[in-house]
PDB file of N, H, CA, C and O in Angstrom:
ATOM      1  N   MET A   1     -12.212  33.436  44.612  1.00  0.00           N
ATOM      2  CA  MET A   1     -12.233  32.129  45.243  1.00  0.00           C
ATOM      3  C   MET A   1     -11.537  32.227  46.600  1.00  0.00           C
ATOM      4  O   MET A   1     -10.570  32.967  46.781  1.00  0.00           O
ATOM      5  N   ASN A   2     -12.050  31.477  47.512  1.00  0.00           N
ATOM      6  H   ASN A   2     -12.836  30.875  47.366  1.00  0.00           H
ATOM      7  CA  ASN A   2     -11.444  31.487  48.840  1.00  0.00           C
ATOM      8  C   ASN A   2     -10.620  30.214  49.067  1.00  0.00           C
ATOM      9  O   ASN A   2     -10.696  29.272  48.278  1.00  0.00           O
ATOM     10  N   ALA A   3      -9.853  30.193  50.121  1.00  0.00           N
ATOM     11  H   ALA A   3      -9.792  30.958  50.762  1.00  0.00           H
ATOM     12  CA  ALA A   3      -8.919  29.106  50.392  1.00  0.00           C
ATOM     13  C   ALA A   3      -9.583  27.734  50.496  1.00  0.00           C
ATOM     14  O   ALA A   3      -9.060  26.784  49.913  1.00  0.00           O
ATOM     15  N   PRO A   4     -10.710  27.573  51.209  1.00  0.00           N
ATOM     16  CA  PRO A   4     -11.318  26.241  51.288  1.00  0.00           C
ATOM     17  C   PRO A   4     -11.744  25.696  49.923  1.00  0.00           C
ATOM     18  O   PRO A   4     -11.648  24.491  49.686  1.00  0.00           O
ATOM     19  N   THR A   5     -12.206  26.549  49.040  1.00  0.00           N
ATOM     20  H   THR A   5     -12.284  27.527  49.232  1.00  0.00           H
ATOM     21  CA  THR A   5     -12.605  26.115  47.706  1.00  0.00           C
ATOM     22  C   THR A   5     -11.391  25.644  46.909  1.00  0.00           C
ATOM     23  O   THR A   5     -11.449  24.629  46.214  1.00  0.00           O
ATOM     24  N   ILE A   6     -10.305  26.380  47.014  1.00  0.00           N
ATOM     25  H   ILE A   6     -10.257  27.205  47.578  1.00  0.00           H
ATOM     26  CA  ILE A   6      -9.078  26.002  46.305  1.00  0.00           C
ATOM     27  C   ILE A   6      -8.533  24.688  46.844  1.00  0.00           C
ATOM     28  O   ILE A   6      -8.108  23.831  46.069  1.00  0.00           O
ATOM     29  N   ILE A   7      -8.541  24.522  48.149  1.00  0.00           N
ATOM     30  H   ILE A   7      -8.886  25.218  48.778  1.00  0.00           H
ATOM     31  CA  ILE A   7      -8.040  23.293  48.762  1.00  0.00           C
ATOM     32  C   ILE A   7      -8.895  22.096  48.350  1.00  0.00           C
ATOM     33  O   ILE A   7      -8.359  21.037  48.022  1.00  0.00           O
ATOM     34  N   ALA A   8     -10.205  22.254  48.363  1.00  0.00           N
ATOM     35  H   ALA A   8     -10.640  23.114  48.629  1.00  0.00           H
ATOM     36  CA  ALA A   8     -11.102  21.164  47.952  1.00  0.00           C
ATOM     37  C   ALA A   8     -10.882  20.801  46.491  1.00  0.00           C
ATOM     38  O   ALA A   8     -10.862  19.622  46.138  1.00  0.00           O
ATOM     39  N   ALA A   9     -10.716  21.810  45.639  1.00  0.00           N
ATOM     40  H   ALA A   9     -10.731  22.768  45.926  1.00  0.00           H
ATOM     41  CA  ALA A   9     -10.468  21.550  44.217  1.00  0.00           C
ATOM     42  C   ALA A   9      -9.147  20.821  44.022  1.00  0.00           C
ATOM     43  O   ALA A   9      -9.059  19.923  43.184  1.00  0.00           O
ATOM     44  N   LEU A  10      -8.124  21.188  44.776  1.00  0.00           N
ATOM     45  H   LEU A  10      -8.195  21.917  45.457  1.00  0.00           H
ATOM     46  CA  LEU A  10      -6.837  20.510  44.674  1.00  0.00           C
ATOM     47  C   LEU A  10      -6.926  19.057  45.129  1.00  0.00           C
ATOM     48  O   LEU A  10      -6.306  18.180  44.528  1.00  0.00           O
ATOM     49  N   ILE A  11      -7.688  18.800  46.181  1.00  0.00           N
ATOM     50  H   ILE A  11      -8.191  19.513  46.670  1.00  0.00           H
ATOM     51  CA  ILE A  11      -7.864  17.427  46.663  1.00  0.00           C
ATOM     52  C   ILE A  11      -8.550  16.578  45.599  1.00  0.00           C
ATOM     53  O   ILE A  11      -8.138  15.447  45.344  1.00  0.00           O
ATOM     54  N   VAL A  12      -9.594  17.121  44.981  1.00  0.00           N
ATOM     55  H   VAL A  12      -9.929  18.040  45.188  1.00  0.00           H
ATOM     56  CA  VAL A  12     -10.299  16.393  43.920  1.00  0.00           C
ATOM     57  C   VAL A  12      -9.363  16.160  42.735  1.00  0.00           C
ATOM     58  O   VAL A  12      -9.361  15.072  42.159  1.00  0.00           O
ATOM     59  N   LEU A  13      -8.578  17.151  42.368  1.00  0.00           N
ATOM     60  H   LEU A  13      -8.579  18.035  42.836  1.00  0.00           H
ATOM     61  CA  LEU A  13      -7.642  17.024  41.255  1.00  0.00           C
ATOM     62  C   LEU A  13      -6.585  15.958  41.540  1.00  0.00           C
ATOM     63  O   LEU A  13      -6.270  15.143  40.672  1.00  0.00           O
ATOM     64  N   VAL A  14      -6.042  15.965  42.751  1.00  0.00           N
ATOM     65  H   VAL A  14      -6.298  16.626  43.456  1.00  0.00           H
ATOM     66  CA  VAL A  14      -5.034  14.969  43.118  1.00  0.00           C
ATOM     67  C   VAL A  14      -5.635  13.564  43.078  1.00  0.00           C
ATOM     68  O   VAL A  14      -4.988  12.635  42.594  1.00  0.00           O
ATOM     69  N   ALA A  15      -6.847  13.395  43.573  1.00  0.00           N
ATOM     70  H   ALA A  15      -7.372  14.149  43.966  1.00  0.00           H
ATOM     71  CA  ALA A  15      -7.499  12.086  43.538  1.00  0.00           C
ATOM     72  C   ALA A  15      -7.703  11.628  42.093  1.00  0.00           C
ATOM     73  O   ALA A  15      -7.447  10.469  41.766  1.00  0.00           O
ATOM     74  N   PHE A  16      -8.162  12.531  41.233  1.00  0.00           N
ATOM     75  H   PHE A  16      -8.370  13.472  41.498  1.00  0.00           H
ATOM     76  CA  PHE A  16      -8.382  12.200  39.824  1.00  0.00           C
ATOM     77  C   PHE A  16      -7.077  11.784  39.149  1.00  0.00           C
ATOM     78  O   PHE A  16      -7.035  10.781  38.438  1.00  0.00           O
ATOM     79  N   VAL A  17      -6.025  12.547  39.371  1.00  0.00           N
ATOM     80  H   VAL A  17      -6.059  13.363  39.949  1.00  0.00           H
ATOM     81  CA  VAL A  17      -4.727  12.237  38.764  1.00  0.00           C
ATOM     82  C   VAL A  17      -4.206  10.897  39.281  1.00  0.00           C
ATOM     83  O   VAL A  17      -3.632  10.123  38.515  1.00  0.00           O
ATOM     84  N   ALA A  18      -4.399  10.617  40.561  1.00  0.00           N
ATOM     85  H   ALA A  18      -4.866  11.246  41.183  1.00  0.00           H
ATOM     86  CA  ALA A  18      -3.944   9.348  41.127  1.00  0.00           C
ATOM     87  C   ALA A  18      -4.685   8.169  40.506  1.00  0.00           C
ATOM     88  O   ALA A  18      -4.069   7.148  40.201  1.00  0.00           O
ATOM     89  N   ILE A  19      -5.989   8.292  40.316  1.00  0.00           N
ATOM     90  H   ILE A  19      -6.489   9.122  40.563  1.00  0.00           H
ATOM     91  CA  ILE A  19      -6.785   7.213  39.736  1.00  0.00           C
ATOM     92  C   ILE A  19      -6.380   6.972  38.281  1.00  0.00           C
ATOM     93  O   ILE A  19      -6.190   5.828  37.868  1.00  0.00           O
ATOM     94  N   VAL A  20      -6.251   8.038  37.516  1.00  0.00           N
ATOM     95  H   VAL A  20      -6.406   8.967  37.852  1.00  0.00           H
ATOM     96  CA  VAL A  20      -5.849   7.904  36.115  1.00  0.00           C
ATOM     97  C   VAL A  20      -4.424   7.349  36.025  1.00  0.00           C
ATOM     98  O   VAL A  20      -4.147   6.481  35.198  1.00  0.00           O
ATOM     99  N   GLY A  21      -3.537   7.843  36.861  1.00  0.00           N
ATOM    100  H   GLY A  21      -3.763   8.548  37.533  1.00  0.00           H
ATOM    101  CA  GLY A  21      -2.161   7.354  36.861  1.00  0.00           C
ATOM    102  C   GLY A  21      -2.068   5.880  37.199  1.00  0.00           C
ATOM    103  O   GLY A  21      -1.284   5.153  36.588  1.00  0.00           O
ATOM    104  N   LYS A  22      -2.846   5.432  38.154  1.00  0.00           N
ATOM    105  H   LYS A  22      -3.482   6.022  38.651  1.00  0.00           H
ATOM    106  CA  LYS A  22      -2.855   4.018  38.528  1.00  0.00           C
ATOM    107  C   LYS A  22      -3.387   3.166  37.381  1.00  0.00           C
ATOM    108  O   LYS A  22      -2.884   2.070  37.136  1.00  0.00           O
ATOM    109  N   GLY A  23      -4.404   3.665  36.679  1.00  0.00           N
ATOM    110  H   GLY A  23      -4.813   4.555  36.879  1.00  0.00           H
ATOM    111  CA  GLY A  23      -4.932   2.942  35.527  1.00  0.00           C
ATOM    112  C   GLY A  23      -3.900   2.804  34.423  1.00  0.00           C
ATOM    113  O   GLY A  23      -3.765   1.738  33.822  1.00  0.00           O
ATOM    114  N   ILE A  24      -3.174   3.876  34.155  1.00  0.00           N
ATOM    115  H   ILE A  24      -3.284   4.742  34.643  1.00  0.00           H
ATOM    116  CA  ILE A  24      -2.123   3.832  33.135  1.00  0.00           C
ATOM    117  C   ILE A  24      -1.015   2.878  33.569  1.00  0.00           C
ATOM    118  O   ILE A  24      -0.527   2.090  32.759  1.00  0.00           O
ATOM    119  N   TYR A  25      -0.619   2.939  34.823  1.00  0.00           N
ATOM    120  H   TYR A  25      -1.016   3.579  35.481  1.00  0.00           H
ATOM    121  CA  TYR A  25       0.421   2.045  35.347  1.00  0.00           C
ATOM    122  C   TYR A  25      -0.005   0.586  35.196  1.00  0.00           C
ATOM    123  O   TYR A  25       0.773  -0.246  34.730  1.00  0.00           O
ATOM    124  N   ASN A  26      -1.245   0.278  35.593  1.00  0.00           N
ATOM    125  H   ASN A  26      -1.877   0.954  35.972  1.00  0.00           H
ATOM    126  CA  ASN A  26      -1.729  -1.100  35.496  1.00  0.00           C
ATOM    127  C   ASN A  26      -1.760  -1.583  34.056  1.00  0.00           C
ATOM    128  O   ASN A  26      -1.384  -2.721  33.772  1.00  0.00           O
ATOM    129  N   ARG A  27      -2.202  -0.730  33.153  1.00  0.00           N
ATOM    130  H   ARG A  27      -2.508   0.194  33.383  1.00  0.00           H
ATOM    131  CA  ARG A  27      -2.278  -1.129  31.745  1.00  0.00           C
ATOM    132  C   ARG A  27      -0.883  -1.400  31.185  1.00  0.00           C
ATOM    133  O   ARG A  27      -0.693  -2.360  30.438  1.00  0.00           O
ATOM    134  N   ARG A  28       0.080  -0.574  31.533  1.00  0.00           N
ATOM    135  H   ARG A  28      -0.074   0.205  32.140  1.00  0.00           H
ATOM    136  CA  ARG A  28       1.447  -0.749  31.027  1.00  0.00           C
ATOM    137  C   ARG A  28       2.122  -1.977  31.609  1.00  0.00           C
ATOM    138  O   ARG A  28       3.032  -2.538  30.998  1.00  0.00           O
ATOM    139  N   HIS A  29       1.683  -2.396  32.784  1.00  0.00           N
ATOM    140  H   HIS A  29       0.944  -1.941  33.280  1.00  0.00           H
ATOM    141  CA  HIS A  29       2.279  -3.565  33.422  1.00  0.00           C
ATOM    142  C   HIS A  29       1.419  -4.816  33.266  1.00  0.00           C
ATOM    143  O   HIS A  29       1.604  -5.789  33.997  1.00  0.00           O
ATOM    144  N   GLY A  30       0.481  -4.799  32.320  1.00  0.00           N
ATOM    145  H   GLY A  30       0.330  -4.008  31.726  1.00  0.00           H
ATOM    146  CA  GLY A  30      -0.304  -5.986  32.001  1.00  0.00           C
ATOM    147  C   GLY A  30      -1.322  -6.370  33.045  1.00  0.00           C
ATOM    148  O   GLY A  30      -1.739  -7.526  33.109  1.00  0.00           O
ATOM    149  N   LYS A  31      -1.729  -5.422  33.863  1.00  0.00           N
ATOM    150  H   LYS A  31      -1.391  -4.483  33.811  1.00  0.00           H
ATOM    151  CA  LYS A  31      -2.738  -5.715  34.887  1.00  0.00           C
ATOM    152  C   LYS A  31      -4.043  -5.044  34.475  1.00  0.00           C
ATOM    153  O   LYS A  31      -4.489  -4.089  35.111  1.00  0.00           O
ATOM    154  N   GLY A  32      -4.644  -5.546  33.418  1.00  0.00           N
ATOM    155  H   GLY A  32      -4.282  -6.322  32.902  1.00  0.00           H
ATOM    156  CA  GLY A  32      -5.865  -4.946  32.901  1.00  0.00           C
ATOM    157  C   GLY A  32      -7.069  -5.262  33.754  1.00  0.00           C
ATOM    158  O   GLY A  32      -6.948  -5.879  34.813  1.00  0.00           O
ATOM    159  N   GLY A  33      -8.216  -4.843  33.299  1.00  0.00           N
ATOM    160  H   GLY A  33      -8.314  -4.342  32.439  1.00  0.00           H
ATOM    161  CA  GLY A  33      -9.442  -5.033  34.045  1.00  0.00           C
ATOM    162  C   GLY A  33     -10.240  -6.242  33.621  1.00  0.00           C
ATOM    163  O   GLY A  33     -11.444  -6.305  33.870  1.00  0.00           O
ATOM    164  N   CYS A  34      -9.597  -7.206  32.984  1.00  0.00           N
ATOM    165  H   CYS A  34      -8.619  -7.156  32.782  1.00  0.00           H
ATOM    166  CA  CYS A  34     -10.315  -8.391  32.516  1.00  0.00           C
ATOM    167  C   CYS A  34     -10.652  -9.286  33.704  1.00  0.00           C
ATOM    168  O   CYS A  34      -9.765  -9.719  34.439  1.00  0.00           O
ATOM    169  N   SER A  35     -11.913  -9.550  33.880  1.00  0.00           N
ATOM    170  H   SER A  35     -12.634  -9.198  33.283  1.00  0.00           H
ATOM    171  CA  SER A  35     -12.342 -10.330  35.043  1.00  0.00           C
ATOM    172  C   SER A  35     -12.078 -11.811  34.885  1.00  0.00           C
ATOM    173  O   SER A  35     -12.075 -12.536  35.881  1.00  0.00           O
ATOM    174  N   CYS A  36     -11.852 -12.294  33.656  1.00  0.00           N
ATOM    175  H   CYS A  36     -11.854 -11.706  32.848  1.00  0.00           H
ATOM    176  CA  CYS A  36     -11.643 -13.734  33.474  1.00  0.00           C
ATOM    177  C   CYS A  36     -10.190 -14.122  33.708  1.00  0.00           C
ATOM    178  O   CYS A  36      -9.881 -15.310  33.809  1.00  0.00           O
ATOM    179  N   GLY A  37      -9.300 -13.151  33.794  1.00  0.00           N
ATOM    180  H   GLY A  37      -9.551 -12.186  33.712  1.00  0.00           H
ATOM    181  CA  GLY A  37      -7.897 -13.435  34.037  1.00  0.00           C
ATOM    182  C   GLY A  37      -7.237 -14.223  32.916  1.00  0.00           C
ATOM    183  O   GLY A  37      -6.227 -14.889  33.140  1.00  0.00           O
ATOM    184  N   GLY A  38      -7.796 -14.155  31.709  1.00  0.00           N
ATOM    185  H   GLY A  38      -8.617 -13.614  31.526  1.00  0.00           H
ATOM    186  CA  GLY A  38      -7.240 -14.882  30.578  1.00  0.00           C
ATOM    187  C   GLY A  38      -7.825 -16.269  30.428  1.00  0.00           C
ATOM    188  O   GLY A  38      -7.579 -16.934  29.422  1.00  0.00           O
ATOM    189  N   ASP A  39      -8.598 -16.722  31.412  1.00  0.00           N
ATOM    190  H   ASP A  39      -8.798 -16.182  32.230  1.00  0.00           H
ATOM    191  CA  ASP A  39      -9.253 -18.031  31.333  1.00  0.00           C
ATOM    192  C   ASP A  39     -10.611 -17.836  30.679  1.00  0.00           C
ATOM    193  O   ASP A  39     -11.604 -17.574  31.357  1.00  0.00           O
ATOM    194  N   CYS A  40     -10.647 -17.965  29.356  1.00  0.00           N
ATOM    195  H   CYS A  40      -9.840 -18.177  28.805  1.00  0.00           H
ATOM    196  CA  CYS A  40     -11.851 -17.636  28.596  1.00  0.00           C
ATOM    197  C   CYS A  40     -13.028 -18.555  28.913  1.00  0.00           C
ATOM    198  O   CYS A  40     -14.183 -18.160  28.756  1.00  0.00           O
ATOM    199  N   GLY A  41     -12.747 -19.761  29.352  1.00  0.00           N
ATOM    200  H   GLY A  41     -11.808 -20.082  29.480  1.00  0.00           H
ATOM    201  CA  GLY A  41     -13.829 -20.681  29.683  1.00  0.00           C
ATOM    202  C   GLY A  41     -14.612 -20.239  30.906  1.00  0.00           C
ATOM    203  O   GLY A  41     -15.762 -20.640  31.084  1.00  0.00           O
ATOM    204  N   ALA A  42     -13.999 -19.415  31.754  1.00  0.00           N
ATOM    205  H   ALA A  42     -13.064 -19.089  31.609  1.00  0.00           H
ATOM    206  CA  ALA A  42     -14.650 -18.985  32.985  1.00  0.00           C
ATOM    207  C   ALA A  42     -15.507 -17.733  32.792  1.00  0.00           C
ATOM    208  O   ALA A  42     -16.270 -17.363  33.684  1.00  0.00           O
ATOM    209  N   CYS A  43     -15.387 -17.079  31.634  1.00  0.00           N
ATOM    210  H   CYS A  43     -14.767 -17.379  30.909  1.00  0.00           H
ATOM    211  CA  CYS A  43     -16.082 -15.803  31.495  1.00  0.00           C
ATOM    212  C   CYS A  43     -17.376 -15.903  30.694  1.00  0.00           C
ATOM    213  O   CYS A  43     -18.070 -14.897  30.542  1.00  0.00           O
ATOM    214  N   GLY A  44     -17.714 -17.044  30.193  1.00  0.00           N
ATOM    215  H   GLY A  44     -17.151 -17.861  30.316  1.00  0.00           H
ATOM    216  CA  GLY A  44     -18.991 -17.209  29.502  1.00  0.00           C
ATOM    217  C   GLY A  44     -19.069 -16.495  28.163  1.00  0.00           C
ATOM    218  O   GLY A  44     -20.169 -16.247  27.669  1.00  0.00           O
ATOM    219  N   GLY A  45     -17.947 -16.162  27.567  1.00  0.00           N
ATOM    220  H   GLY A  45     -17.053 -16.364  27.968  1.00  0.00           H
ATOM    221  CA  GLY A  45     -17.933 -15.563  26.242  1.00  0.00           C
ATOM    222  C   GLY A  45     -18.197 -14.076  26.214  1.00  0.00           C
ATOM    223  O   GLY A  45     -18.214 -13.485  25.134  1.00  0.00           O
ATOM    224  N   GLY A  46     -18.403 -13.444  27.360  1.00  0.00           N
ATOM    225  H   GLY A  46     -18.389 -13.924  28.237  1.00  0.00           H
ATOM    226  CA  GLY A  46     -18.732 -12.029  27.348  1.00  0.00           C
ATOM    227  C   GLY A  46     -17.613 -11.110  27.778  1.00  0.00           C
ATOM    228  O   GLY A  46     -17.800  -9.893  27.793  1.00  0.00           O
ATOM    229  N   CYS A  47     -16.460 -11.641  28.129  1.00  0.00           N
ATOM    230  H   CYS A  47     -16.309 -12.630  28.117  1.00  0.00           H
ATOM    231  CA  CYS A  47     -15.395 -10.765  28.616  1.00  0.00           C
ATOM    232  C   CYS A  47     -14.470 -10.375  27.480  1.00  0.00           C
ATOM    233  O   CYS A  47     -14.457 -11.000  26.419  1.00  0.00           O
ATOM    234  N   HIS A  48     -13.704  -9.339  27.724  1.00  0.00           N
ATOM    235  H   HIS A  48     -13.714  -8.832  28.586  1.00  0.00           H
ATOM    236  CA  HIS A  48     -12.702  -8.898  26.763  1.00  0.00           C
ATOM    237  C   HIS A  48     -11.543  -8.285  27.531  1.00  0.00           C
ATOM    238  O   HIS A  48     -11.739  -7.645  28.564  1.00  0.00           O
ATOM    239  N   CYS A  49     -10.354  -8.481  27.028  1.00  0.00           N
ATOM    240  H   CYS A  49     -10.194  -9.001  26.188  1.00  0.00           H
ATOM    241  CA  CYS A  49      -9.151  -7.930  27.643  1.00  0.00           C
ATOM    242  C   CYS A  49      -8.502  -6.979  26.663  1.00  0.00           C
ATOM    243  O   CYS A  49      -7.940  -7.415  25.658  1.00  0.00           O
ATOM    244  N   GLY A  50      -8.567  -5.700  26.934  1.00  0.00           N
ATOM    245  H   GLY A  50      -9.023  -5.345  27.751  1.00  0.00           H
ATOM    246  CA  GLY A  50      -7.989  -4.711  26.030  1.00  0.00           C
ATOM    247  C   GLY A  50      -8.661  -4.780  24.674  1.00  0.00           C
ATOM    248  O   GLY A  50      -9.877  -4.623  24.568  1.00  0.00           O
ATOM    249  N   ASP A  51      -7.886  -5.011  23.657  1.00  0.00           N
ATOM    250  H   ASP A  51      -6.898  -5.139  23.743  1.00  0.00           H
ATOM    251  CA  ASP A  51      -8.420  -5.097  22.305  1.00  0.00           C
ATOM    252  C   ASP A  51      -8.724  -6.523  21.889  1.00  0.00           C
ATOM    253  O   ASP A  51      -9.281  -6.747  20.814  1.00  0.00           O
ATOM    254  N   THR A  52      -8.367  -7.493  22.722  1.00  0.00           N
ATOM    255  H   THR A  52      -7.915  -7.311  23.595  1.00  0.00           H
ATOM    256  CA  THR A  52      -8.565  -8.902  22.381  1.00  0.00           C
ATOM    257  C   THR A  52      -9.855  -9.397  22.995  1.00  0.00           C
ATOM    258  O   THR A  52     -10.023  -9.348  24.213  1.00  0.00           O
ATOM    259  N   ARG A  53     -10.756  -9.868  22.176  1.00  0.00           N
ATOM    260  H   ARG A  53     -10.619  -9.908  21.186  1.00  0.00           H
ATOM    261  CA  ARG A  53     -12.020 -10.420  22.667  1.00  0.00           C
ATOM    262  C   ARG A  53     -11.905 -11.933  22.761  1.00  0.00           C
ATOM    263  O   ARG A  53     -11.378 -12.590  21.863  1.00  0.00           O
ATOM    264  N   HIS A  54     -12.404 -12.468  23.856  1.00  0.00           N
ATOM    265  H   HIS A  54     -12.832 -11.934  24.586  1.00  0.00           H
ATOM    266  CA  HIS A  54     -12.389 -13.918  24.067  1.00  0.00           C
ATOM    267  C   HIS A  54     -13.755 -14.484  23.717  1.00  0.00           C
ATOM    268  O   HIS A  54     -14.773 -13.805  23.842  1.00  0.00           O
ATOM    269  N   SER A  55     -13.764 -15.709  23.286  1.00  0.00           N
ATOM    270  H   SER A  55     -12.937 -16.261  23.183  1.00  0.00           H
ATOM    271  CA  SER A  55     -15.058 -16.352  23.007  1.00  0.00           C
ATOM    272  C   SER A  55     -15.160 -17.672  23.736  1.00  0.00           C
ATOM    273  O   SER A  55     -16.175 -18.360  23.626  1.00  0.00           O
TER     274      SER A  55
END
């Protein structure tokens, strides 16, 4: 392997770790990916937050 290949692989690895780390941080601090924001009436019954499903 040559230097440019190693550098590119490291950049991709750092980006991947940063994305996963940010996801873990958000989940631990209660900033999940629920689009309804806990307001179940606004999501039309199709959203879910973590393990809790809203209706």
